[in-house]
C-alpha positions, 0 to 999 in steps of 0.5 A: 195761220197756225190754230192750236188743238188739245184733245185728250190733254195733248196738243197740236197745230194746224198751219192753213188758209183762214179759210181752211181753217174755217172749214173744221167747225168739228175740231172747233170744242179743242181749240186753244189759244195757249202757244205751241208748247213742249208737250204738242206732239205735231204741227200739220203744214197745208202746201198749196203745191202739187201731191209729190210723187211716191217716185224714189220710195221704198212701199211699207205697206197698203191698208185696203182692209174695207171698200169702204173705207180710206186706203191708205199706201205708205211709203219710207226713205230715212228720215220721212214718211210718205203717206197717199190716201184715197176717199175709198179702197177702189178710188184716186188718191186725194191727199199725200202727207209726208212726215219726219220719222218723230211725227212732229212735222208733217206736210200736207198736199191735196187735191182739190175741194178735199180739204176737211178730209184731208187735213181730217184724216191726218190729224187723226192719223198723226194723233195716233201713231204720236201718242202710240207710245204714251198709254194712249190708245185711238179707238174705233168705238162708240161711247156712252157717259153714264153715272160718271163712267165712259162704257165703248162698245166695240165692234167690226163696220157694221155691228151695231155700235151706234145702234147701240149707243142709240139703245143706250140713251132710249132705254136711260134718262141719264146717258149721253153720247160722248162719241161715235167712233174715235174716242181718246183713252189714256192710262194715266200715272196712278193707273185712271184709265179716261175716254176722251171725245175727240174731233173724229167721230164719223158720220155723227157730229158728237165733238164733246172735249170733255172726259170721263173714266171708263166703266167698261170695254164691251165686244158686240155681236149680232144675235137672236137674244141678248146675252152677256159674259165678262172675257178673260184678258187672253178673250179680250186682247184680240177684240182690243187690239183689232179697235184701236189705230196704230202701224202695226208694220212698225215693231216699236210701235206695235211695242207700246200699244201692246203694252198700253193694251194689257196695261188697260185689261189689268185695269178695266173690265171688257165683256162680250155682249150678244144681242137684239137692237132694243133697250133691253140689251143697253138695260143688259149691259148696263145692269152688268157692267155696273156690278 
């Protein structure tokens, strides 16, 4: 069967068995009955065959940045990309996908019992790649909504992004979590900047098909006291670049991401919050971002 989805107003489709589709409970809020349209980004087709070997492919790069994150190997041929994915840096390959050069067609192969991980990972990666030229950024961030705006909390794994969102929820009755790991930010033609929920929310089951204007972006750092300052564009740029998904080994894709980040920094403030994991930090952040 083919199931269509729409995330941040971009459509894509997944072709798999009915049982496999049922496992994708995090995608249910984003399902649509709309037939495939010209604006659909890609179709992922699940194949019940052995995973293809990278033999004969040119190795492009291997991402091993974090020990507790999937290892991603990337290869290329004339008209295709090949990605091999493991659960962790040192574990074996559990899924492989062959992508057309423009990302529109994806063939997905997986080891037994890894259906949800394989499809979830493939959809998130290809979504980031296929939207890179559309002023769209897939962030590694926790996002809390309050008073009609979304606030993105950035930082390396373990910095306390989710913890800071929880402090907002504890401090303010009107604060609501939008997404806890991979929200989507879009810069629209009228320069409105929106942040959207997505099916990808890490370990927190928060899959909201909602959007809200961005209020501010906040880079977090652990510290013995709570302090906050607004960053200049040159100071903020490295933090934003480190927080967005994309193939940094592909110059053309990175050029588009650079343009989107530059546009974002022209339109929205970025702060650095050095803080303790308490509600005082949330109140200081909220007060400053509302100025």
